[in-house]
LOGUTOR-389499 format. One line per 10 residues: their letters; for each residue x, y, z of N, C-alpha, C. Coordinates in nm, 3 decimals. Each point is the difference from the previous one (the first is absolute). Example, Ala and Ser with C-alpha at 12.3 -4.5 7.8 and 13.67 -1.06 7.14 Angstrom:
2
as) 1.319,-0.569,0.780,-0.089,0.119,0.000,0.090,0.120,0.000  -0.035,0.105,-0.072,0.082,0.119,0.006,-0.077,0.109,0.073
This chain:
182
xxxxxxxxxx) 0.817,-5.555,-0.665,0.104,-0.033,-0.094,0.135,0.038,0.059  0.015,0.098,0.079,0.121,0.030,0.048,0.028,-0.110,0.106  -0.079,-0.059,0.074,0.018,-0.106,0.096,0.074,-0.106,-0.048  -0.042,-0.056,-0.134,0.047,-0.109,-0.055,0.146,0.053,-0.045  0.000,0.086,-0.072,0.161,0.051,-0.041,0.089,0.013,0.121  -0.041,0.039,0.116,0.077,0.003,0.107,0.038,-0.134,0.033  -0.089,-0.090,0.032,0.023,-0.135,0.001,0.093,-0.046,-0.077  -0.006,0.025,-0.134,0.070,-0.076,-0.110,0.137,0.069,0.047  0.026,0.117,0.003,0.127,0.086,0.048,0.072,-0.071,0.093  -0.073,-0.028,0.110,0.059,-0.055,0.147,0.016,-0.123,-0.051
xxxxxxxxxx) -0.049,-0.087,-0.090,0.021,-0.119,0.004,0.143,-0.022,-0.112  -0.006,0.099,-0.086,0.127,-0.022,-0.055,0.113,0.057,0.080  -0.016,0.094,0.072,0.114,0.031,0.087,0.080,-0.106,0.081  -0.120,-0.075,0.063,0.048,-0.114,0.091,0.065,-0.082,-0.087  -0.029,-0.030,-0.114,0.077,-0.112,-0.117,0.123,0.040,-0.030  -0.006,0.147,-0.018,0.142,0.070,-0.027,0.075,-0.029,0.098  -0.052,0.042,0.136,0.122,-0.013,0.099,0.034,-0.127,0.046  -0.084,-0.093,-0.030,0.006,-0.166,0.032,0.123,-0.029,-0.106  -0.022,0.081,-0.126,0.122,-0.078,-0.099,0.137,0.069,0.026  -0.028,0.122,0.043,0.147,0.058,0.024,0.064,-0.069,0.128
xxxxxxxxxx) -0.084,-0.022,0.097,0.040,-0.083,0.116,0.057,-0.122,-0.035  -0.056,-0.087,-0.086,0.037,-0.132,-0.053,0.126,0.006,-0.065  0.010,0.124,-0.102,0.094,0.012,-0.092,0.142,0.034,0.080  -0.016,0.096,0.097,0.121,0.040,0.125,0.041,-0.135,0.061  -0.095,-0.051,0.043,0.026,-0.146,0.084,0.080,-0.088,-0.074  -0.029,-0.038,-0.149,0.045,-0.079,-0.074,0.169,0.049,-0.006  0.003,0.122,-0.058,0.137,0.053,-0.030,0.071,-0.008,0.123  -0.032,0.051,0.129,0.069,-0.031,0.119,0.018,-0.124,0.012  -0.086,-0.104,-0.004,0.056,-0.117,0.005,0.091,-0.061,-0.069  -0.014,0.026,-0.156,0.101,-0.031,-0.117,0.152,0.063,0.039
xxxxxxxxxx) -0.008,0.143,0.062,0.109,0.027,0.032,0.093,-0.030,0.100  -0.082,-0.008,0.125,0.055,-0.088,0.093,0.053,-0.128,-0.026  -0.085,-0.092,-0.062,0.082,-0.128,-0.065,0.110,-0.004,-0.056  0.011,0.111,-0.093,0.111,0.004,-0.092,0.100,0.067,0.072  -0.033,0.082,0.082,0.142,0.061,0.104,0.053,-0.110,0.102  -0.102,-0.108,0.025,0.062,-0.095,0.104,0.087,-0.124,-0.108  -0.062,0.001,-0.120,0.097,-0.093,-0.071,0.099,0.054,-0.058  0.019,0.124,-0.015,0.108,0.054,-0.054,0.108,0.019,0.101  -0.047,0.006,0.142,0.089,0.000,0.087,0.073,-0.127,0.046  -0.082,-0.104,-0.036,0.077,-0.121,-0.002,0.106,-0.030,-0.106
xxxxxxxxxx) -0.036,0.050,-0.124,0.090,-0.021,-0.098,0.134,0.076,0.028  -0.054,0.129,0.022,0.140,0.101,0.054,0.061,-0.089,0.100  -0.045,-0.032,0.111,0.085,-0.078,0.114,0.053,-0.109,-0.057  -0.024,-0.088,-0.083,0.043,-0.118,-0.066,0.139,0.058,-0.108  -0.037,0.106,-0.042,0.102,0.055,-0.085,0.151,0.042,0.091  -0.019,0.077,0.103,0.097,0.043,0.117,0.050,-0.098,0.057  -0.069,-0.111,0.030,0.056,-0.133,0.058,0.103,-0.063,-0.100  -0.070,-0.014,-0.119,0.102,-0.058,-0.118,0.112,0.073,-0.047  -0.005,0.136,0.004,0.116,0.116,-0.002,0.092,-0.044,0.116  -0.045,0.015,0.134,0.085,-0.039,0.115,0.075,-0.109,0.000
xxxxxxxxxx) -0.068,-0.136,-0.039,0.064,-0.126,-0.013,0.141,0.016,-0.122  -0.058,0.060,-0.107,0.107,0.000,-0.088,0.132,0.105,0.033  -0.038,0.107,0.068,0.089,0.077,0.043,0.100,-0.071,0.125  -0.072,-0.049,0.081,0.096,-0.076,0.097,0.059,-0.112,-0.083  -0.053,-0.086,-0.066,0.081,-0.111,-0.077,0.115,0.069,-0.074  -0.018,0.091,-0.073,0.112,0.071,-0.063,0.112,0.059,0.080  -0.035,0.038,0.114,0.097,0.072,0.097,0.058,-0.125,0.063  -0.066,-0.103,0.014,0.073,-0.121,0.064,0.106,-0.049,-0.110  -0.037,0.005,-0.111,0.083,-0.041,-0.123,0.142,0.106,-0.007  -0.022,0.108,0.025,0.077,0.092,-0.008,0.144,-0.025,0.098
xxxxxxxxxx) -0.071,-0.024,0.130,0.075,-0.025,0.141,0.066,-0.126,0.002  -0.075,-0.075,-0.075,0.045,-0.161,0.012,0.169,0.002,-0.023  0.038,0.043,-0.115,0.151,0.024,-0.043,0.101,0.039,0.137  -0.040,0.101,0.038,0.075,0.068,0.110,-0.019,-0.094,0.131  -0.099,-0.082,0.046,-0.009,-0.064,0.092,0.092,-0.153,-0.020  0.008,-0.023,-0.148,0.068,-0.111,-0.041,0.155,0.003,0.027  0.051,0.140,-0.027,0.127,0.048,0.077,0.036,0.066,0.082  -0.077,-0.016,0.112,-0.001,0.047,0.130,0.122,-0.056,0.055  0.011,-0.133,0.006,0.157,-0.061,0.063,0.120,0.045,-0.046  -0.044,0.029,-0.120,0.164,0.030,-0.098,0.017,0.160,0.044
xxxxxxxxxx) -0.096,0.058,0.026,0.031,0.161,0.028,0.040,0.004,0.151  -0.079,-0.094,0.072,0.046,0.009,0.163,0.140,-0.061,0.021  0.039,-0.068,-0.106,0.160,-0.059,0.031,0.080,0.114,-0.028  -0.027,0.101,-0.060,0.098,0.105,-0.048,0.005,0.102,0.106  -0.088,0.014,0.115,0.010,0.097,0.085,0.120,-0.048,0.083  0.082,0.108,0.052,0.117,0.016,0.042,0.121,-0.033,-0.067  -0.002,-0.052,-0.125,0.116,0.000,-0.077,0.034,0.142,-0.062  0.146,0.032,0.010,0.025,0.130,-0.066,-0.059,0.032,-0.120  -0.042,0.129,-0.044,-0.048,0.038,-0.109,0.082,-0.018,-0.123  0.114,0.026,0.006,0.089,-0.019,-0.122,-0.016,-0.132,-0.050
xxxxxxxxxx) -0.011,-0.085,0.082,0.010,-0.133,-0.062,-0.119,-0.061,-0.052  -0.129,0.058,0.073,-0.151,-0.056,-0.042,-0.062,0.109,-0.079  0.042,0.102,-0.046,-0.053,0.095,-0.069,-0.062,-0.069,-0.146  0.099,-0.043,-0.068,-0.028,-0.055,-0.114,-0.100,-0.127,-0.013  0.015,-0.084,0.097,-0.111,-0.101,-0.013,-0.144,0.060,0.057  0.007,0.117,0.076,-0.127,0.073,0.066,-0.057,0.042,-0.122  0.077,0.091,-0.083,-0.058,0.051,-0.131,-0.065,-0.099,-0.059  0.089,-0.102,-0.049,-0.059,-0.105,-0.072,-0.152,-0.060,0.033  0.005,-0.015,0.136,-0.126,-0.054,0.059,-0.128,0.105,-0.027  0.068,0.104,0.036,-0.132,0.124,-0.035,-0.045,0.008,-0.127
xxxxxxxxxx) 0.098,-0.040,-0.112,-0.025,0.003,-0.120,-0.098,-0.113,-0.041  0.025,-0.108,0.047,-0.082,-0.131,-0.043,-0.129,0.005,0.077  -0.017,0.093,0.071,-0.146,0.006,0.087,-0.040,0.132,-0.079  -0.066,-0.023,-0.099,-0.045,0.119,-0.082,-0.069,0.107,0.060  -0.095,-0.018,0.100,-0.066,0.098,0.050,0.074,0.076,0.108  0.102,-0.047,0.028,0.082,0.068,0.144,0.072,0.123,-0.071  -0.018,0.127,0.090,0.087,0.103,-0.032,0.128,0.002,0.045  0.019,-0.049,0.135,0.133,-0.022,0.090,-0.016,-0.097,0.102  0.122,-0.057,0.033,0.012,-0.095,0.097,0.098,0.089,0.092  -0.020,0.010,0.145,0.069,0.071,0.084,0.029,-0.097,0.098
xxxxxxxxxx) 0.145,-0.015,0.058,0.022,-0.083,0.127,0.037,0.060,0.089  -0.038,-0.005,0.139,-0.013,0.070,0.124,0.059,-0.073,0.099  0.121,0.052,0.075,0.044,-0.070,0.112,0.035,0.110,0.126  -0.081,-0.042,0.104,0.006,0.088,0.114,-0.069,0.118,-0.022  -0.111,-0.016,-0.065,-0.090,0.124,-0.037,0.039,0.099,-0.096  0.126,-0.030,-0.069,0.063,0.072,-0.086,-0.017,-0.042,-0.154  -0.053,0.059,-0.116,0.009,-0.023,-0.104,0.138,0.021,-0.072  0.062,-0.154,-0.007,0.158,0.015,-0.049,0.015,-0.053,-0.153  -0.074,-0.027,-0.066,0.026,-0.058,-0.112,-0.158,0.002,-0.075  0.002,0.037,-0.134,-0.155,0.033,-0.072,0.053,-0.073,-0.140
xxxxxxxxxx) -0.050,-0.062,-0.075,-0.012,-0.026,-0.129,0.000,0.096,-0.130  -0.051,0.121,0.068,0.002,0.109,-0.122,0.098,0.102,0.034  0.056,0.023,0.110,0.080,0.103,0.052,0.113,-0.030,0.042  0.021,-0.156,0.025,0.142,-0.029,0.052,0.007,0.008,0.168  0.134,0.005,0.058,0.012,0.029,0.125,-0.036,0.135,0.059  -0.095,-0.028,0.098,-0.049,0.115,0.084,0.018,-0.005,0.123  -0.020,0.104,0.074,0.008,-0.013,0.158,-0.131,0.104,0.059  -0.111,-0.054,0.004,-0.141,0.094,-0.005,-0.063,-0.080,0.113  -0.036,0.071,0.105,-0.108,-0.068,0.080,-0.127,-0.043,-0.071  -0.046,-0.118,0.016,-0.112,-0.056,-0.104,-0.133,0.106,0.083
xxxxxxxxxx) 0.009,0.014,0.127,-0.113,0.065,0.060,-0.028,0.146,-0.048  0.100,0.048,-0.058,-0.004,0.142,-0.069,-0.061,-0.024,-0.123  0.016,-0.112,-0.076,-0.058,-0.017,-0.118,-0.160,-0.057,0.018  -0.025,-0.114,0.077,-0.135,-0.032,0.027,-0.003,-0.004,0.148  -0.067,0.100,0.037,-0.020,0.003,0.142,-0.076,-0.117,0.101  -0.071,-0.094,-0.094,-0.048,-0.108,0.093,0.127,-0.117,-0.021  0.111,0.000,-0.037,0.122,-0.067,-0.025,0.099,0.007,0.115  0.083,-0.051,0.065,-0.018,-0.172,-0.030,-0.095,-0.065,0.113  -0.066,-0.107,-0.046,-0.055,-0.068,0.089,0.000,-0.124,0.002  -0.038,-0.087,0.093,0.040,-0.137,0.025,-0.100,-0.088,-0.101
xxxxxxxxxx) -0.103,0.061,-0.033,-0.120,-0.085,-0.098,0.023,0.038,-0.134  -0.008,-0.099,-0.094,-0.022,0.010,-0.127,-0.110,0.116,-0.036  0.034,0.083,-0.091,-0.094,0.128,-0.027,-0.017,-0.001,-0.156  -0.127,0.045,-0.041,-0.051,0.026,-0.141,-0.068,0.135,0.027  0.044,0.105,-0.066,-0.065,0.125,0.019,0.010,0.088,-0.119  -0.094,0.061,-0.046,-0.035,0.100,-0.104,0.079,0.113,0.089  0.097,0.088,-0.076,0.037,0.136,0.053,0.053,0.059,-0.100  0.120,0.113,0.047,0.036,0.073,-0.096,0.163,-0.006,-0.007  0.040,-0.003,-0.112,0.156,-0.015,-0.003,0.049,0.131,0.052  0.127,-0.019,0.097,0.085,0.103,0.070,0.123,-0.014,-0.058
xxxxxxxxxx) 0.039,-0.062,-0.085,0.152,-0.002,-0.045,0.037,0.011,-0.132  -0.052,-0.108,-0.102,0.016,0.001,-0.124,-0.067,0.106,-0.082  -0.142,-0.053,-0.009,-0.077,0.097,-0.081,-0.098,0.085,0.093  0.029,0.113,0.083,-0.055,0.063,0.092,-0.140,0.042,-0.018  -0.080,-0.035,0.089,-0.154,0.027,-0.003,-0.095,-0.101,-0.068  0.082,-0.086,-0.084,-0.096,-0.102,-0.082,-0.053,-0.119,0.075  -0.094,-0.049,-0.039,-0.083,-0.119,0.094,0.074,-0.115,-0.044  0.029,-0.103,0.117,0.083,-0.088,-0.029,-0.080,-0.109,0.111  0.014,-0.121,-0.026,-0.019,-0.115,0.071,0.124,-0.074,0.067  0.015,0.040,0.154,0.126,-0.108,0.061,-0.034,-0.122,0.067
xxxxxxxxxx) 0.092,-0.084,-0.014,-0.005,-0.114,0.060,0.114,-0.016,0.097  -0.025,-0.021,0.124,0.109,0.008,0.092,0.022,-0.155,0.031  0.096,-0.064,0.024,0.020,-0.121,0.017,0.096,0.010,0.122  -0.008,-0.030,0.135,0.089,0.023,0.139,0.117,-0.091,-0.032  0.108,-0.004,0.028,0.112,-0.107,-0.001,0.068,-0.051,0.149  -0.047,0.085,0.105,0.011,-0.033,0.138,-0.105,0.015,0.076  0.001,-0.064,0.108,-0.089,0.020,0.089,-0.055,0.115,0.070  0.093,0.112,0.001,-0.041,0.109,0.055,-0.061,0.099,-0.111  0.033,-0.045,-0.146,-0.046,0.090,-0.102,0.086,0.073,-0.042  0.119,0.036,0.034,0.072,0.115,-0.033,0.071,-0.037,-0.112
xxxxxxxxxx) 0.046,-0.136,-0.065,0.026,-0.046,-0.105,-0.111,-0.046,-0.098  0.010,0.046,-0.133,-0.088,-0.097,-0.085,-0.004,0.068,-0.159  -0.078,-0.026,-0.052,0.001,0.044,-0.162,-0.126,0.080,0.005  0.028,0.099,-0.075,-0.122,0.080,-0.048,-0.027,0.019,-0.168  -0.072,-0.044,-0.048,-0.023,-0.026,-0.121,-0.111,0.119,-0.035  0.026,0.071,-0.098,-0.090,0.120,-0.058,-0.047,-0.061,-0.133  -0.123,-0.009,-0.018,-0.088,-0.024,-0.120,-0.066,0.087,-0.067  0.018,0.021,-0.135,-0.033,0.102,-0.084,-0.162,0.009,0.004  -0.059,0.094,0.051,-0.155,-0.032,0.015,-0.044,0.060,-0.168  0.051,0.064,-0.054,-0.053,0.031,-0.141,-0.008,-0.144,-0.062
xxxxxxxxxx) 0.077,-0.087,-0.014,-0.002,-0.130,-0.073,-0.118,-0.044,0.053  -0.036,-0.016,0.165,-0.053,-0.070,0.078,-0.151,0.038,-0.067  -0.027,0.106,-0.007,-0.120,0.066,-0.035,-0.047,-0.036,-0.140  0.085,0.022,-0.099,-0.020,-0.066,-0.136,-0.052,-0.157,0.005  0.088,-0.050,0.059,-0.013,-0.174,0.005,-0.128,-0.026,0.057  -0.046,0.058,0.124,-0.121,-0.013,0.062,-0.125,0.007,-0.077  0.019,0.127,-0.059,-0.126,0.069,-0.071,-0.012,-0.073,-0.146  0.084,-0.106,-0.046,-0.010,-0.056,-0.153,-0.123,-0.080,0.032  -0.054,-0.009,-0.117,-0.120,-0.087,0.009,0.044,-0.138,0.006  -0.103,-0.068,0.083,0.023,-0.150,-0.005,-0.028,-0.083,-0.125
xx) 0.053,-0.124,0.004,-0.020,-0.075,-0.135,-0.114,-0.081,0.019  -0.081,0.005,0.102,-0.097,-0.117,0.029,-0.099,0.044,-0.096
């Protein structure tokens, strides 16, 4: 009788072991499939958010780009004569913190602070440059230590003359992170 019980127990243990292995295998397969599908969904959401953010940033920068020639035309003119039009231009570009005019590497006129005589290199070490530049950096003049997005438009071939537009990054983060209407 003991042999029969031993055979039945062995048979039951094998069945339980097979059931547990099948259950663990099914769980692992289900979990793996769910992980792969969720990763795909997450990647699609990241791509959509990235596209939305780039699209919104382009919409923010488009008015600045549209006024580029008007700003470049002011470079070299006396600050007293152009300060009011420069301030009006900065106000019409709603996300702009300030517009600064640079001549021979010196910031000589700002829409926010008026006439100045400061080396632009001391405010933004990467400037002046002969290439247009869009960079996320820190403000070193108006609201020291706050993050800003700067747009540099050179007005001369050597890059010593140009326009420095400081864009308020706080507004940009709010606009980019707003939900899309799709």
